[in-house]
C-alpha positions as CSV (number, residue, x, y, z in Angstrom):
1,M,-64.4,-26.4,55.0
2,E,-63.6,-24.4,51.9
3,L,-67.0,-22.5,52.1
4,Y,-66.2,-21.7,55.8
5,E,-62.8,-20.3,54.8
6,S,-64.3,-18.3,52.0
7,L,-66.9,-16.8,54.3
8,A,-64.3,-16.1,57.0
9,N,-62.0,-14.4,54.4
10,A,-64.9,-12.3,53.1
11,I,-65.7,-11.1,56.6
12,I,-62.1,-10.1,57.3
13,V,-61.8,-8.3,53.9
14,Q,-65.0,-6.4,54.5
15,A,-63.9,-5.4,58.0
16,V,-60.6,-4.1,56.6
17,K,-62.5,-2.0,54.0
18,D,-64.8,-0.7,56.7
19,Y,-61.9,0.1,59.0
20,R,-60.0,2.0,56.2
21,E,-63.1,4.0,55.3
22,A,-63.9,4.7,59.0
23,L,-60.3,6.0,59.5
24,Q,-60.6,8.2,56.5
25,R,-63.9,9.7,57.7
26,L,-62.5,10.3,61.2
27,D,-59.4,12.0,59.6
28,R,-61.7,14.4,57.7
29,H,-64.0,14.9,60.7
30,P,-62.1,14.3,63.9
31,E,-64.8,16.0,66.0
32,K,-67.5,13.4,65.1
33,N,-68.1,11.0,68.0
34,D,-70.0,8.6,65.6
35,Y,-66.8,8.2,63.6
36,K,-64.7,7.7,66.7
37,A,-67.1,5.0,67.9
38,E,-67.1,3.2,64.6
39,V,-63.2,3.1,64.5
40,K,-63.2,1.8,68.1
41,S,-65.8,-0.8,67.4
42,L,-63.8,-2.1,64.4
43,E,-60.6,-2.1,66.5
44,R,-62.4,-4.2,69.2
45,F,-63.4,-6.7,66.4
46,F,-59.8,-7.1,65.3
47,C,-58.8,-7.9,68.9
48,S,-61.7,-10.2,69.6
49,G,-62.1,-13.9,70.1
50,W,-64.5,-13.9,67.1
51,Y,-61.7,-12.5,64.9
52,Q,-59.3,-15.1,66.1
53,I,-61.8,-17.8,65.2
54,L,-62.0,-16.5,61.7
55,T,-58.3,-16.1,61.0
56,D,-54.7,-16.6,62.2
57,L,-53.8,-13.1,61.0
58,D,-52.6,-10.8,63.8
59,G,-55.3,-8.2,64.2
60,N,-53.0,-5.5,65.6
61,L,-50.6,-6.0,62.7
62,L,-53.4,-5.8,60.2
63,M,-54.7,-2.5,61.8
64,R,-51.2,-1.1,61.8
65,K,-50.8,-1.9,58.1
66,V,-54.1,-0.3,57.2
67,R,-53.0,2.9,59.0
68,E,-49.6,2.9,57.4
69,K,-51.1,2.6,53.9
70,L,-53.4,5.5,54.6
71,E,-50.5,7.6,55.8
72,V,-48.5,6.8,52.6
73,A,-51.6,7.6,50.5
74,C,-51.8,11.1,52.1
75,L,-48.2,12.1,51.4
């Protein structure tokens, strides 16, 4: 079970990193449809059944925290 939890945690951590980077790219290039699509895809993941299988963390809360940290970093 420990290996499963480690893998699940690694998937979530990577998704958070990808989401943060996608938001940063979209912020720099808001006209790019590819960047918009990547952000939307990651947001769907955080709200998916697959995500809920991997973790008990609230996906909406996690996305909000990532966005808040980016806003603070830009100030």
